[in-house]
N, CA, C and O atoms as a printed pandas DataFrame, in Angstrom:
     atom_number atom_name residue_name chain_id  residue_number  x_coord  y_coord  z_coord
0              1         N          MET        A               1  125.348  -22.441 -138.207
1              2        CA          MET        A               1  126.694  -22.098 -138.053
2              3         C          MET        A               1  126.045  -20.952 -136.489
3              4         O          MET        A               1  124.909  -20.660 -136.117
4              5         N          ILE        A               2  127.858  -20.485 -135.795
5              6        CA          ILE        A               2  127.327  -19.683 -134.895
6              7         C          ILE        A               2  128.073  -18.615 -135.041
7              8         O          ILE        A               2  129.188  -18.639 -135.563
8              9         N          TRP        A               3  127.222  -17.071 -134.357
9             10        CA          TRP        A               3  127.112  -16.097 -134.089
10            11         C          TRP        A               3  127.515  -16.150 -133.766
11            12         O          TRP        A               3  127.650  -17.144 -133.053
12            13         N          SER        A               4  128.929  -14.442 -133.800
13            14        CA          SER        A               4  129.077  -13.912 -132.300
14            15         C          SER        A               4  128.948  -12.321 -132.496
15            16         O          SER        A               4  128.863  -11.825 -133.620
16            17         N          ARG        A               5  128.942  -11.600 -131.375
17            18        CA          ARG        A               5  129.013  -10.312 -130.907
18            19         C          ARG        A               5  129.699   -9.480 -132.297
19            20         O          ARG        A               5  130.664   -9.897 -132.938
20            21         N          MET        A               6  128.792   -7.963 -132.625
21            22        CA          MET        A               6  129.726   -7.411 -132.566
22            23         C          MET        A               6  131.044   -6.662 -131.926
23            24         O          MET        A               6  130.782   -6.658 -130.723
24            25         N          ARG        A               7  131.952   -6.210 -132.046
25            26        CA          ARG        A               7  132.960   -5.708 -130.943
26            27         C          ARG        A               7  133.430   -4.742 -132.266
27            28         O          ARG        A               7  133.634   -4.979 -133.457
28            29         N          VAL        A               8  133.489   -3.595 -131.460
29            30        CA          VAL        A               8  133.736   -1.775 -131.333
30            31         C          VAL        A               8  134.540   -1.186 -130.844
31            32         O          VAL        A               8  134.388   -0.748 -129.704
32            33         N          ILE        A               9  135.513   -1.014 -131.463
33            34        CA          ILE        A               9  137.153   -0.307 -130.167
34            35         C          ILE        A               9  136.348    1.405 -129.777
35            36         O          ILE        A               9  135.347    1.722 -130.420
36            37         N          GLY        A              10  136.548    1.743 -129.398
37            38        CA          GLY        A              10  136.333    3.637 -129.391
38            39         C          GLY        A              10  137.356    3.710 -128.782
39            40         O          GLY        A              10  137.656    3.043 -127.792
40            41         N          LEU        A              11  138.257    4.866 -129.534
41            42        CA          LEU        A              11  139.747    5.697 -128.927
42            43         C          LEU        A              11  139.901    6.688 -129.012
43            44         O          LEU        A              11  140.249    7.359 -129.984
44            45         N          SER        A              12  139.604    7.031 -127.734
45            46        CA          SER        A              12  140.252    9.110 -127.096
46            47         C          SER        A              12  141.415    9.407 -127.505
47            48         O          SER        A              12  142.491    8.936 -127.134
48            49         N          CYS        A              13  141.231   10.096 -128.179
49            50        CA          CYS        A              13  142.595   10.269 -128.883
50            51         C          CYS        A              13  143.255   12.077 -128.418
51            52         O          CYS        A              13  143.753   13.019 -129.034
52            53         N          ARG        A              14  142.800   11.709 -126.717
53            54        CA          ARG        A              14  143.094   13.469 -126.342
54            55         C          ARG        A              14  144.349   12.983 -125.416
55            56         O          ARG        A              14  144.976   11.924 -125.431
56            57         N          ALA        A              15  144.517   14.457 -124.391
57            58        CA          ALA        A              15  146.067   13.473 -123.275
58            59         C          ALA        A              15  145.770   13.663 -122.246
59            60         O          ALA        A              15  146.452   13.178 -121.343
60            61         N          ARG        A              16  144.603   14.464 -121.946
61            62        CA          ARG        A              16  143.780   13.956 -121.015
62            63         C          ARG        A              16  141.906   12.915 -121.045
63            64         O          ARG        A              16  140.746   13.002 -121.448
64            65         N          ARG        A              17  142.789   12.101 -120.346
65            66        CA          ARG        A              17  141.765   10.248 -119.623
66            67         C          ARG        A              17  140.503   11.115 -119.870
67            68         O          ARG        A              17  139.694   10.987 -120.788
68            69         N          LEU        A              18  140.498   12.327 -118.530
69            70        CA          LEU        A              18  138.841   12.338 -118.268
70            71         C          LEU        A              18  138.154   13.879 -119.737
71            72         O          LEU        A              18  136.977   14.231 -119.818
72            73         N          GLY        A              19  138.685   14.139 -120.146
73            74        CA          GLY        A              19  137.849   14.944 -120.564
74            75         C          GLY        A              19  136.594   15.401 -121.190
75            76         O          GLY        A              19  135.656   15.164 -120.430
76            77         N          ASN        A              20  136.114   16.127 -122.597
77            78        CA          ASN        A              20  135.143   16.185 -123.780
78            79         C          ASN        A              20  134.933   14.415 -124.698
79            80         O          ASN        A              20  134.050   13.579 -124.891
80            81         N          THR        A              21  136.342   14.635 -125.008
81            82        CA          THR        A              21  136.260   13.588 -126.166
82            83         C          THR        A              21  136.491   12.213 -125.407
83            84         O          THR        A              21  136.210   11.223 -126.083
84            85         N          SER        A              22  136.972   11.969 -124.071
85            86        CA          SER        A              22  136.543   10.733 -124.125
86            87         C          SER        A              22  134.716   10.251 -123.268
87            88         O          SER        A              22  134.013    9.241 -123.224
88            89         N          ASN        A              23  134.662   11.268 -122.885
89            90        CA          ASN        A              23  133.310   12.033 -122.548
90            91         C          ASN        A              23  132.192   10.957 -123.720
91            92         O          ASN        A              23  131.551    9.911 -123.615
92            93         N          VAL        A              24  132.503   12.094 -124.906
93            94        CA          VAL        A              24  131.967   11.657 -125.909
94            95         C          VAL        A              24  132.025   10.213 -126.212
95            96         O          VAL        A              24  130.987    9.588 -126.430
96            97         N          VAL        A              25  133.148    9.671 -126.236
97            98        CA          VAL        A              25  132.801    8.621 -127.084
98            99         C          VAL        A              25  132.367    7.225 -126.056
99           100         O          VAL        A              25  132.235    6.061 -126.434
100          101         N          LYS        A              26  132.197    7.790 -124.606
101          102        CA          LYS        A              26  132.204    6.636 -123.919
102          103         C          LYS        A              26  130.753    6.610 -124.199
103          104         O          LYS        A              26  130.353    5.472 -124.445
104          105         N          VAL        A              27  129.929    7.449 -124.231
105          106        CA          VAL        A              27  128.420    7.894 -124.669
106          107         C          VAL        A              27  128.261    7.013 -125.480
107          108         O          VAL        A              27  127.518    6.080 -125.175
108          109         N          ALA        A              28  128.991    7.040 -126.927
109          110        CA          ALA        A              28  128.821    6.209 -128.539
110          111         C          ALA        A              28  128.559    4.354 -127.831
111          112         O          ALA        A              28  128.027    3.372 -128.348
112          113         N          LEU        A              29  128.903    4.461 -127.126
113          114        CA          LEU        A              29  129.898    2.988 -127.255
114          115         C          LEU        A              29  128.908    2.283 -126.030
115          116         O          LEU        A              29  128.515    1.120 -125.939
116          117         N          ASN        A              30  128.617    3.705 -124.943
117          118        CA          ASN        A              30  127.150    2.504 -124.376
118          119         C          ASN        A              30  126.373    2.815 -125.181
119          120         O          ASN        A              30  125.972    1.745 -125.641
120          121         N          HIS        A              31  125.809    3.715 -125.738
121          122        CA          HIS        A              31  125.379    3.646 -127.014
122          123         C          HIS        A              31  124.644    2.177 -127.689
123          124         O          HIS        A              31  123.491    1.785 -127.869
124          125         N          LEU        A              32  125.919    1.681 -127.916
125          126        CA          LEU        A              32  126.253    0.372 -129.030
126          127         C          LEU        A              32  126.622   -0.762 -127.632
127          128         O          LEU        A              32  127.000   -1.899 -127.917
128          129         N          SER        A              33  126.547   -0.551 -126.872
129          130        CA          SER        A              33  125.896   -1.666 -125.652
130          131         C          SER        A              33  125.012   -2.381 -125.128
131          132         O          SER        A              33  124.987   -3.596 -124.931
132          133         N          ASN        A              34  124.052   -1.336 -124.835
133          134        CA          ASN        A              34  123.141   -1.686 -125.165
134          135         C          ASN        A              34  122.421   -1.972 -126.484
135          136         O          ASN        A              34  121.202   -2.125 -126.559
136          137         N          MET        A              35  123.104   -2.021 -127.321
137          138        CA          MET        A              35  122.448   -2.178 -128.500
138          139         C          MET        A              35  122.739   -4.205 -129.065
139          140         O          MET        A              35  122.302   -4.964 -129.931
140          141         N          VAL        A              36  123.775   -4.263 -127.850
141          142        CA          VAL        A              36  124.240   -5.641 -127.733
142          143         C          VAL        A              36  125.271   -6.148 -128.431
143          144         O          VAL        A              36  125.395   -7.230 -129.005
144          145         N          VAL        A              37  126.159   -5.023 -128.280
145          146        CA          VAL        A              37  127.124   -5.172 -129.393
146          147         C          VAL        A              37  128.972   -4.728 -128.638
147          148         O          VAL        A              37  129.347   -3.556 -128.669
148          149         N          ASP        A              38  129.924   -5.889 -128.012
149          150        CA          ASP        A              38  131.070   -5.895 -127.693
150          151         C          ASP        A              38  131.483   -4.325 -127.769
151          152         O          ASP        A              38  131.359   -3.997 -128.949
152          153         N          THR        A              39  131.998   -3.034 -126.857
153          154        CA          THR        A              39  133.396   -1.773 -127.078
154          155         C          THR        A              39  133.964   -2.237 -125.958
155          156         O          THR        A              39  133.768   -3.039 -125.045
156          157         N          LYS        A              40  134.830   -1.358 -126.393
157          158        CA          LYS        A              40  135.933   -1.767 -125.353
158          159         C          LYS        A              40  136.378    0.678 -125.779
159          160         O          LYS        A              40  136.390    1.354 -126.808
160          161         N          LEU        A              41  136.568    0.920 -124.629
161          162        CA          LEU        A              41  137.405    2.274 -124.882
162          163         C          LEU        A              41  139.693    2.314 -124.811
163          164         O          LEU        A              41  140.698    2.156 -124.118
164          165         N          ILE        A              42  139.329    2.538 -125.691
165          166        CA          ILE        A              42  141.109    2.603 -125.149
166          167         C          ILE        A              42  142.050    4.400 -125.400
167          168         O          ILE        A              42  142.144    5.115 -126.397
168          169         N          HIS        A              43  142.490    4.530 -124.230
169          170        CA          HIS        A              43  142.819    6.164 -124.670
170          171         C          HIS        A              43  144.659    5.610 -124.577
171          172         O          HIS        A              43  145.297    4.840 -123.860
172          173         N          LEU        A              44  145.029    6.711 -125.994
173          174        CA          LEU        A              44  146.154    6.314 -126.891
174          175         C          LEU        A              44  146.651    7.396 -125.393
175          176         O          LEU        A              44  147.528    8.064 -125.940
176          177         N          THR        A              45  146.617    7.728 -124.452
177          178        CA          THR        A              45  147.845    8.789 -123.471
178          179         C          THR        A              45  148.184    6.930 -122.535
179          180         O          THR        A              45  149.184    6.946 -121.818
180          181         N          ASP        A              46  147.508    5.731 -122.579
181          182        CA          ASP        A              46  147.882    5.469 -121.441
182          183         C          ASP        A              46  148.966    4.616 -122.638
183          184         O          ASP        A              46  149.480    3.647 -122.080
184          185         N          TYR        A              47  149.239    4.701 -123.534
185          186        CA          TYR        A              47  150.414    4.005 -124.138
186          187         C          TYR        A              47  151.261    4.320 -124.862
187          188         O          TYR        A              47  150.954    4.927 -125.888
188          189         N          ASP        A              48  152.424    4.060 -124.617
189          190        CA          ASP        A              48  154.001    4.490 -125.330
190          191         C          ASP        A              48  153.628    4.167 -126.746
191          192         O          ASP        A              48  154.196    3.119 -127.053
192          193         N          VAL        A              49  152.631    4.815 -128.111
193          194        CA          VAL        A              49  152.713    4.941 -129.680
194          195         C          VAL        A              49  154.284    4.462 -130.631
195          196         O          VAL        A              49  155.116    5.074 -131.301
196          197         N          GLN        A              50  154.038    2.869 -130.160
197          198        CA          GLN        A              50  155.104    2.818 -131.598
198          199         C          GLN        A              50  154.655    2.212 -132.575
199          200         O          GLN        A              50  153.428    2.258 -132.659
200          201         N          PRO        A              51  155.501    1.314 -133.836
201          202        CA          PRO        A              51  154.440    1.591 -135.217
202          203         C          PRO        A              51  153.567    0.019 -134.951
203          204         O          PRO        A              51  153.724   -1.117 -134.505
204          205         N          CYS        A              52  152.423    1.058 -135.683
205          206        CA          CYS        A              52  151.229    0.372 -135.173
206          207         C          CYS        A              52  151.731   -1.705 -135.799
207          208         O          CYS        A              52  152.604   -2.115 -136.564
208          209         N          ARG        A              53  150.764   -2.365 -135.062
209          210        CA          ARG        A              53  150.499   -3.641 -135.689
210          211         C          ARG        A              53  149.280   -4.343 -135.953
211          212         O          ARG        A              53  148.910   -5.446 -136.356
212          213         N          ASN        A              54  148.633   -2.846 -135.416
213          214        CA          ASN        A              54  147.004   -3.281 -135.958
214          215         C          ASN        A              54  146.324   -4.785 -134.990
215          216         O          ASN        A              54  145.348   -5.507 -135.195
216          217         N          CYS        A              55  147.129   -4.776 -134.171
217          218        CA          CYS        A              55  146.523   -5.917 -133.445
218          219         C          CYS        A              55  144.776   -6.286 -132.267
219          220         O          CYS        A              55  144.251   -7.327 -131.870
220          221         N          ASP        A              56  144.449   -4.872 -132.117
221          222        CA          ASP        A              56  143.051   -4.564 -131.468
222          223         C          ASP        A              56  142.313   -3.842 -132.947
223          224         O          ASP        A              56  141.122   -4.101 -132.776
224          225         N          ILE        A              57  142.402   -3.233 -134.018
225          226        CA          ILE        A              57  142.117   -2.825 -134.743
226          227         C          ILE        A              57  141.914   -4.076 -135.225
227          228         O          ILE        A              57  140.990   -4.430 -134.493
228          229         N          GLU        A              58  142.219   -5.375 -136.244
229          230        CA          GLU        A              58  142.853   -5.613 -136.835
230          231         C          GLU        A              58  141.460   -7.067 -136.483
231          232         O          GLU        A              58  140.814   -7.696 -137.322
232          233         N          LYS        A              59  141.413   -7.206 -134.544
233          234        CA          LYS        A              59  139.994   -8.187 -134.042
234          235         C          LYS        A              59  138.665   -7.112 -134.071
235          236         O          LYS        A              59  137.630   -7.766 -133.943
236          237         N          CYS        A              60  138.432   -5.822 -134.188
237          238        CA          CYS        A              60  137.213   -5.415 -134.731
238          239         C          CYS        A              60  135.625   -5.225 -135.306
239          240         O          CYS        A              60  135.667   -4.667 -136.402
240          241         N          ASP        A              61  134.997   -5.363 -135.111
241          242        CA          ASP        A              61  134.328   -5.347 -136.519
242          243         C          ASP        A              61  133.857   -3.808 -136.858
243          244         O          ASP        A              61  133.260   -3.645 -137.922
244          245         N          GLY        A              62  134.196   -2.173 -135.640
245          246        CA          GLY        A              62  133.848   -0.953 -135.806
246          247         C          GLY        A              62  135.329    0.192 -135.611
247          248         O          GLY        A              62  136.436    0.186 -136.149
248          249         N          LEU        A              63  135.104    0.511 -135.250
249          250        CA          LEU        A              63  136.142    1.711 -134.731
250          251         C          LEU        A              63  135.231    3.279 -134.677
251          252         O          LEU        A              63  134.461    3.594 -135.584
252          253         N          ILE        A              64  135.468    4.097 -133.535
253          254        CA          ILE        A              64  135.467    5.551 -132.946
254          255         C          ILE        A              64  136.497    5.905 -132.900
255          256         O          ILE        A              64  137.417    5.512 -132.183
256          257         N          VAL        A              65  136.461    7.025 -133.979
257          258        CA          VAL        A              65  137.708    8.023 -132.670
258          259         C          VAL        A              65  137.403    9.188 -132.611
259          260         O          VAL        A              65  136.923    9.903 -133.491
260          261         N          GLY        A              66  137.797    9.530 -131.084
261          262        CA          GLY        A              66  137.112   10.800 -130.426
262          263         C          GLY        A              66  138.572   11.549 -130.771
263          264         O          GLY        A              66  139.624   11.012 -130.426
264          265         N          SER        A              67  138.557   12.585 -131.343
265          266        CA          SER        A              67  139.116   13.664 -131.086
266          267         C          SER        A              67  138.825   15.088 -131.022
267          268         O          SER        A              67  137.917   15.762 -131.506
268          269         N          PRO        A              68  140.308   15.505 -129.956
269          270        CA          PRO        A              68  139.633   16.946 -129.931
270          271         C          PRO        A              68  140.521   18.012 -131.501
271          272         O          PRO        A              68  141.482   17.825 -132.247
272          273         N          LEU        A              69  139.745   18.808 -131.358
273          274        CA          LEU        A              69  140.510   20.253 -132.309
274          275         C          LEU        A              69  141.433   20.753 -132.073
275          276         O          LEU        A              69  140.839   21.629 -131.445
276          277         N          TYR        A              70  142.809   21.146 -131.950
277          278        CA          TYR        A              70  143.734   22.593 -131.857
278          279         C          TYR        A              70  143.774   23.284 -133.363
279          280         O          TYR        A              70  144.147   23.031 -134.508
280          281         N          ASN        A              71  143.131   24.337 -132.579
281          282        CA          ASN        A              71  143.299   25.708 -134.174
282          283         C          ASN        A              71  143.481   24.712 -135.491
283          284         O          ASN        A              71  144.582   24.422 -135.958
284          285         N          GLY        A              72  141.871   24.112 -136.146
285          286        CA          GLY        A              72  141.714   23.355 -137.241
286          287         C          GLY        A              72  142.342   22.294 -137.334
287          288         O          GLY        A              72  142.126   21.819 -138.448
288          289         N          THR        A              73  143.370   21.333 -136.428
289          290        CA          THR        A              73  144.005   20.046 -136.789
290          291         C          THR        A              73  143.984   19.218 -135.308
291          292         O          THR        A              73  144.025   19.779 -134.213
292          293         N          ILE        A              74  143.921   17.952 -135.499
293          294        CA          ILE        A              74  144.789   17.067 -134.694
294          295         C          ILE        A              74  145.687   17.286 -134.250
295          296         O          ILE        A              74  146.762   17.788 -134.580
296          297         N          PRO        A              75  144.908   16.571 -132.754
297          298        CA          PRO        A              75  146.155   16.902 -131.520
298          299         C          PRO        A              75  147.936   15.837 -132.160
299          300         O          PRO        A              75  148.309   15.440 -133.264
300          301         N          ALA        A              76  148.340   15.790 -131.211
301          302        CA          ALA        A              76  149.451   15.273 -131.244
302          303         C          ALA        A              76  150.255   14.097 -131.252
303          304         O          ALA        A              76  151.240   13.779 -131.918
304          305         N          LEU        A              77  149.408   13.352 -130.083
305          306        CA          LEU        A              77  149.165   12.270 -129.598
306          307         C          LEU        A              77  147.528   11.566 -130.965
307          308         O          LEU        A              77  147.027   10.536 -130.515
308          309         N          LEU        A              78  146.966   11.971 -132.123
309          310        CA          LEU        A              78  146.001   11.191 -132.326
310          311         C          LEU        A              78  147.258   11.325 -133.911
311          312         O          LEU        A              78  147.168   10.256 -134.515
312          313         N          ALA        A              79  148.434   12.427 -134.732
313          314        CA          ALA        A              79  149.522   12.153 -135.389
314          315         C          ALA        A              79  149.952   11.225 -135.224
315          316         O          ALA        A              79  149.811   10.303 -136.027
316          317         N          SER        A              80  150.585   11.129 -134.206
317          318        CA          SER        A              80  151.493   10.086 -133.496
318          319         C          SER        A              80  151.132    8.554 -133.626
319          320         O          SER        A              80  151.840    7.567 -133.427
320          321         N          PHE        A              81  149.766    8.660 -134.035
321          322        CA          PHE        A              81  149.335    7.255 -134.266
322          323         C          PHE        A              81  149.009    6.873 -135.837
323          324         O          PHE        A              81  148.808    5.690 -136.113
324          325         N          LEU        A              82  148.961    7.833 -136.812
325          326        CA          LEU        A              82  148.040    8.146 -137.529
326          327         C          LEU        A              82  149.534    7.819 -138.467
327          328         O          LEU        A              82  149.331    7.442 -139.621
328          329         N          GLU        A              83  151.002    7.949 -138.017
329          330        CA          GLU        A              83  152.033    8.395 -139.206
330          331         C          GLU        A              83  152.382    7.006 -138.152
331          332         O          GLU        A              83  153.560    6.672 -138.276
332          333         N          ARG        A              84  151.849    6.414 -137.468
333          334        CA          ARG        A              84  152.509    5.281 -136.769
334          335         C          ARG        A              84  152.066    3.966 -138.001
335          336         O          ARG        A              84  152.893    3.187 -138.476
336          337         N          ASN        A              85  150.831    3.977 -138.281
337          338        CA          ASN        A              85  150.792    2.666 -138.944
338          339         C          ASN        A              85  150.958    2.915 -140.505
339          340         O          ASN        A              85  150.830    3.723 -141.425
340          341         N          SER        A              86  151.282    1.814 -140.183
341          342        CA          SER        A              86  151.985    0.992 -141.490
342          343         C          SER        A              86  151.493    0.552 -142.403
343          344         O          SER        A              86  152.028    0.503 -143.511
344          345         N          TYR        A              87  150.434    0.162 -142.144
345          346        CA          TYR        A              87  149.047   -0.450 -143.433
346          347         C          TYR        A              87  148.724    0.412 -143.782
347          348         O          TYR        A              87  148.722    1.468 -143.150
348          349         N          PRO        A              88  148.188    0.182 -145.358
349          350        CA          PRO        A              88  147.458    0.902 -145.872
350          351         C          PRO        A              88  145.993    0.930 -144.911
351          352         O          PRO        A              88  145.735    0.063 -144.077
352          353         N          TYR        A              89  145.092    2.136 -145.227
353          354        CA          TYR        A              89  144.281    1.727 -144.551
354          355         C          TYR        A              89  142.955    1.427 -144.345
355          356         O          TYR        A              89  142.156    1.385 -143.410
356          357         N          ASP        A              90  142.999    1.167 -145.922
357          358        CA          ASP        A              90  141.689    0.816 -146.805
358          359         C          ASP        A              90  142.686   -0.470 -146.746
359          360         O          ASP        A              90  142.268   -1.288 -147.566
360          361         N          GLU        A              91  143.875   -0.966 -146.068
361          362        CA          GLU        A              91  142.700   -3.216 -146.417
362          363         C          GLU        A              91  142.480   -2.540 -144.542
363          364         O          GLU        A              91  141.329   -2.185 -144.286
364          365         N          VAL        A              92  143.439   -2.412 -143.479
365          366        CA          VAL        A              92  142.847   -2.332 -141.774
366          367         C          VAL        A              92  141.509   -2.284 -142.027
367          368         O          VAL        A              92  140.948   -3.378 -142.091
368          369         N          LEU        A              93  140.624   -0.973 -142.244
369          370        CA          LEU        A              93  139.653   -0.251 -142.244
370          371         C          LEU        A              93  138.743   -1.458 -143.125
371          372         O          LEU        A              93  137.628   -1.600 -142.624
372          373         N          LYS        A              94  138.979   -2.297 -144.259
373          374        CA          LYS        A              94  137.681   -2.626 -145.681
374          375         C          LYS        A              94  137.083   -3.129 -144.305
375          376         O          LYS        A              94  137.528   -3.291 -143.169
376          377         N          ASP        A              95  135.668   -3.327 -145.039
377          378        CA          ASP        A              95  134.530   -4.159 -144.435
378          379         C          ASP        A              95  134.357   -4.008 -142.824
379          380         O          ASP        A              95  133.844   -4.835 -142.070
380          381         N          LYS        A              96  134.870   -2.844 -142.513
381          382        CA          LYS        A              96  134.098   -1.967 -140.601
382          383         C          LYS        A              96  133.227   -1.182 -140.948
383          384         O          LYS        A              96  132.810   -0.983 -142.089
384          385         N          VAL        A              97  132.817   -0.555 -139.682
385          386        CA          VAL        A              97  132.098    0.314 -139.940
386          387         C          VAL        A              97  132.976    1.813 -139.307
387          388         O          VAL        A              97  132.586    1.728 -138.142
388          389         N          THR        A              98  133.276    2.235 -139.312
389          390        CA          THR        A              98  133.853    3.626 -138.202
390          391         C          THR        A              98  133.838    4.680 -138.727
391          392         O          THR        A              98  133.747    5.018 -139.907
392          393         N          ALA        A              99  133.969    5.431 -137.432
393          394        CA          ALA        A              99  132.843    7.267 -137.110
394          395         C          ALA        A              99  133.959    7.929 -136.185
395          396         O          ALA        A              99  134.604    7.477 -135.239
396          397         N          ALA        A             100  133.943    9.075 -136.766
397          398        CA          ALA        A             100  134.512   10.278 -136.253
398          399         C          ALA        A             100  133.983   10.448 -135.500
399          400         O          ALA        A             100  132.871    9.919 -135.458
400          401         N          ILE        A             101  134.549   11.529 -134.110
401          402        CA          ILE        A             101  133.640   12.455 -133.546
402          403         C          ILE        A             101  134.630   12.843 -132.943
403          404         O          ILE        A             101  135.521   12.188 -132.403
404          405         N          ILE        A             102  134.364   14.826 -133.098
405          406        CA          ILE        A             102  135.440   15.570 -133.507
406          407         C          ILE        A             102  134.577   16.438 -132.289
407          408         O          ILE        A             102  133.355   16.425 -132.139
408          409         N          VAL        A             103  135.810   17.365 -131.283
409          410        CA          VAL        A             103  135.098   17.588 -130.210
410          411         C          VAL        A             103  136.258   19.083 -130.333
411          412         O          VAL        A             103  137.487   19.078 -130.262
412          413         N          GLY        A             104  135.238   20.356 -130.554
413          414        CA          GLY        A             104  135.372   21.458 -130.197
414          415         C          GLY        A             104  134.878   22.249 -130.538
415          416         O          GLY        A             104  133.690   21.932 -130.477
416          417         N          SER        A             105  135.004   23.674 -131.099
417          418        CA          SER        A             105  133.792   25.524 -130.916
418          419         C          SER        A             105  133.196   24.312 -132.080
419          420         O          SER        A             105  133.834   23.351 -132.509
420          421         N          ILE        A             106  131.749   24.715 -132.424
421          422        CA          ILE        A             106  131.192   25.134 -133.322
422          423         C          ILE        A             106  132.031   25.751 -134.678
423          424         O          ILE        A             106  131.989   25.047 -135.688
424          425         N          SER        A             107  132.634   26.771 -134.731
425          426        CA          SER        A             107  133.429   27.410 -136.003
426          427         C          SER        A             107  134.451   26.243 -136.004
427          428         O          SER        A             107  134.260   25.561 -137.012
428          429         N          GLU        A             108  135.390   25.799 -135.300
429          430        CA          GLU        A             108  136.122   25.597 -135.945
430          431         C          GLU        A             108  136.117   24.214 -136.613
431          432         O          GLU        A             108  136.687   23.822 -137.631
432          433         N          THR        A             109  134.913   23.286 -135.324
433          434        CA          THR        A             109  134.660   22.714 -136.300
434          435         C          THR        A             109  133.621   22.379 -137.282
435          436         O          THR        A             109  133.472   21.161 -137.388
436          437         N          ALA        A             110  132.852   23.089 -138.037
437          438        CA          ALA        A             110  132.602   23.622 -139.063
438          439         C          ALA        A             110  133.452   23.134 -140.524
439          440         O          ALA        A             110  133.501   22.250 -141.379
440          441         N          ALA        A             111  134.340   25.024 -139.889
441          442        CA          ALA        A             111  135.733   24.749 -141.375
442          443         C          ALA        A             111  136.290   23.905 -141.134
443          444         O          ALA        A             111  136.938   23.641 -142.147
444          445         N          ALA        A             112  136.736   22.473 -139.580
445          446        CA          ALA        A             112  137.397   21.459 -140.630
446          447         C          ALA        A             112  137.037   20.240 -140.650
447          448         O          ALA        A             112  137.800   19.275 -140.663
448          449         N          LEU        A             113  135.178   20.202 -140.655
449          450        CA          LEU        A             113  134.341   18.943 -141.275
450          451         C          LEU        A             113  134.443   19.847 -142.895
451          452         O          LEU        A             113  134.635   19.066 -143.828
452          453         N          SER        A             114  134.361   21.024 -143.226
453          454        CA          SER        A             114  133.982   21.203 -144.905
454          455         C          SER        A             114  135.006   21.465 -145.417
455          456         O          SER        A             114  134.940   21.707 -146.622
456          457         N          ALA        A             115  136.337   21.532 -144.766
457          458        CA          ALA        A             115  137.478   21.589 -145.451
458          459         C          ALA        A             115  137.643   19.589 -145.902
459          460         O          ALA        A             115  138.238   19.182 -146.900
460          461         N          ARG        A             116  137.149   18.947 -145.165
461          462        CA          ARG        A             116  137.593   17.765 -145.479
462          463         C          ARG        A             116  135.859   16.842 -145.847
463          464         O          ARG        A             116  135.854   15.770 -145.243
464          465         N          ILE        A             117  135.154   16.965 -146.279
465          466        CA          ILE        A             117  133.624   16.542 -146.019
466          467         C          ILE        A             117  134.156   16.484 -148.043
467          468         O          ILE        A             117  133.686   15.495 -148.605
468          469         N          SER        A             118  134.685   17.065 -148.613
469          470        CA          SER        A             118  135.182   16.709 -150.336
470          471         C          SER        A             118  136.029   15.778 -151.084
471          472         O          SER        A             118  136.173   15.744 -152.307
472          473         N          GLN        A             119  136.726   14.816 -149.955
473          474        CA          GLN        A             119  137.654   13.881 -149.304
474          475         C          GLN        A             119  136.508   12.774 -149.907
475          476         O          GLN        A             119  135.475   12.409 -149.346
476          477         N          GLN        A             120  136.679   12.641 -150.337
477          478        CA          GLN        A             120  136.762   10.448 -150.300
478          479         C          GLN        A             120  136.581    9.305 -149.618
479          480         O          GLN        A             120  137.235    8.318 -149.957
480          481         N          PRO        A             121  135.606    9.226 -148.468
481          482        CA          PRO        A             121  136.363    8.573 -148.067
482          483         C          PRO        A             121  136.598    6.946 -148.404
483          484         O          PRO        A             121  136.428    6.689 -149.596
484          485         N          CYS        A             122  136.985    5.722 -147.497
485          486        CA          CYS        A             122  137.476    5.163 -147.557
486          487         C          CYS        A             122  136.094    4.117 -147.998
487          488         O          CYS        A             122  135.097    3.755 -147.374
488          489         N          PRO        A             123  136.778    3.768 -149.862
489          490        CA          PRO        A             123  135.640    3.164 -150.703
490          491         C          PRO        A             123  135.232    1.602 -150.253
491          492         O          PRO        A             123  134.463    0.970 -150.978
492          493         N          THR        A             124  135.819    0.949 -148.926
493          494        CA          THR        A             124  135.797   -0.463 -149.168
494          495         C          THR        A             124  135.299   -0.081 -147.169
495          496         O          THR        A             124  135.447   -0.791 -146.174
496          497         N          CYS        A             125  134.927    0.804 -147.270
497          498        CA          CYS        A             125  134.692    1.104 -145.492
498          499         C          CYS        A             125  133.318    1.686 -145.051
499          500         O          CYS        A             125  133.246    2.909 -144.924
500          501         N          ASN        A             126  132.259    0.945 -144.812
501          502        CA          ASN        A             126  131.095    1.881 -144.269
502          503         C          ASN        A             126  131.778    3.133 -143.068
503          504         O          ASN        A             126  132.566    2.939 -142.142
504          505         N          ALA        A             127  131.296    4.080 -143.404
505          506        CA          ALA        A             127  131.328    5.496 -142.596
506          507         C          ALA        A             127  130.213    6.006 -141.983
507          508         O          ALA        A             127  129.181    5.482 -142.401
508          509         N          TRP        A             128  130.012    7.058 -140.923
509          510        CA          TRP        A             128  129.196    7.334 -139.822
510          511         C          TRP        A             128  129.924    8.260 -139.774
511          512         O          TRP        A             128  131.129    8.198 -139.530
512          513         N          LEU        A             129  128.855    9.912 -140.156
513          514        CA          LEU        A             129  129.608   11.272 -140.059
514          515         C          LEU        A             129  128.609   11.147 -138.474
515          516         O          LEU        A             129  127.427   10.806 -138.502
516          517         N          VAL        A             130  129.530   11.576 -136.857
517          518        CA          VAL        A             130  128.597   12.639 -136.293
518          519         C          VAL        A             130  129.470   14.254 -136.039
519          520         O          VAL        A             130  130.582   14.774 -136.136
520          521         N          LEU        A             131  128.046   14.543 -135.655
521          522        CA          LEU        A             131  128.317   15.684 -135.472
522          523         C          LEU        A             131  127.954   16.173 -133.672
523          524         O          LEU        A             131  128.172   17.322 -133.288
């Protein structure tokens, strides 16, 4: 049997490419690269977001989504990406390791997390909570 390396995509969802969100996603991906994982950083700002065909997401074994928090909500770029995903998330992310990195003030991030912590994560996915 031939084993291939695990592949993880880091998705930076901020309009500014060189901001804090991109930096923390890079740190996470670099850590995984040191553990012999193939990684790829994608900046959503580089793409004209159209209806999602999940081409890259279907090929990866894990997904890290990094997003700044603006006034307690996600930026328009990430909302646009999520709204255009025509597939059910539980099917797309089935058996994939996922993580979310939230960049914001301590009080804003804590409030957003406490509002969402009671929600059931995708039952078929593995999930990491990164603070």
